[in-house]
N, C-alpha and C positions, 0 to 999 in steps of 0.2 A: 535740785531734787526737793520735793516737798514732804512734809511729815503728815499731811492729811491723807486719809484713805482715798482710794480710787472711787469715783462716783460712776455708777453704771445705770443706764436707763434700759428697762425692758420694753420691747415692742412685740406685738403679736395680736392675733385675733382674740376677742373676748371669749370665744368658745374654748380657749386654752387656759382658763383661769386656774385650774388645778396644777397644770404644768408651770404656769407663772409663779404660783405660790411656792412650788418646790424650788424653782430657780432663785426666788427671793431668799428663801431660807439658806440655800447653799452659798449664795454670794455673801449674805450677811455673816454667816459663820466663817467665811473666808476673809472677812474684814472689810468688805466693800460697803459703801453707802449705796443703797438701791432705790431708784425712783421707778415707778411703774404706773400703769393706769389705776385710777381710784374707783372707777365705775365699770361694771361688767354687765351691760344690758344684754338680756337674753341668755345669760349663763345660769343654768339651773342652780337654785339655791343661793344665787348671788344677785337677786333683783330681776329674775327672769320675767316676772309679771309687771315690772316697773316700765311705764311708758316713758320713752325719751323722745322729746320733740326734735325736729330737724335743727332748730336753733341751738338746743342743748348739745346735740351731737357735734355740730360745727364748733361750738365753744370748747367742748372736751377735746376735739381734734387739735385746735389751736393751742390749748393748754399743754397738750402732750408734746407739741413741737417746742414749746418753751422749756419743758423738762429736758428735752434732748440738748437744748442750748447749755444747760447747766452741767452736762456730764462729760466725762472723759471717754466713755465708751458706750456703745449701744449693743445690746444682745437681743436677737430676734428669736422668739420662741415660736417654732413652727413645726409641730409634729406632722409627719407625713409630707413635709415640704410646702404646706399650704401658706400662701401669702396673699391676703386680700388687698383691696384697694387702699384702705387706710394704712395698712402696714407698708405697702409699696411706697406710698407717699412719704412715710416716716423714714424709710431706708434711703430714699433719694435725698431727703432733707439732711439726714445725718451725714451721708457721703459728701454732700456739698459744703457742710459747715464744720465738721469735726477736724481738729488738728490731727495730722497723720501721726499715729503711734502704732507700735506693734499690737496686733489684735489680741484681745483677751479670749483665749480659746475655751469654748464651752464643750459640754459633753452631750452626746445624743443629738437631739433635734434643736439645740440652742446654737446659733451661729453668731459670730462676731461681725460687726459692721463698723467701719470707720472710713474716713475719706481715703480714697486710693487703695482700699483693701478689696481684693477680688472676692467673688462669691465662693 
């Protein structure tokens, strides 16, 4: 058993920046270290007018997979059940690489993902 806090990575569409912010706050107060996307292109008030090149988008996607590598658990923020292409790729990557552990159960539209953890 380790004394370090659990590390949780948030995944989900950039359109859910407010929901991700709420999840970050909740998890942080619960004692977790939270890693999440750092850029939210297209999210109103969060760089919506910022142009992201395809090269930057690919680099951000690869960086987020490295964030998943660092974590104990992945939580998917998906209000209404929406999971886009990037998030689907992140879920598959997490399931393939995370060590199996009991899921960290989220509330509402946040769901846990880990290897061998069913939907």
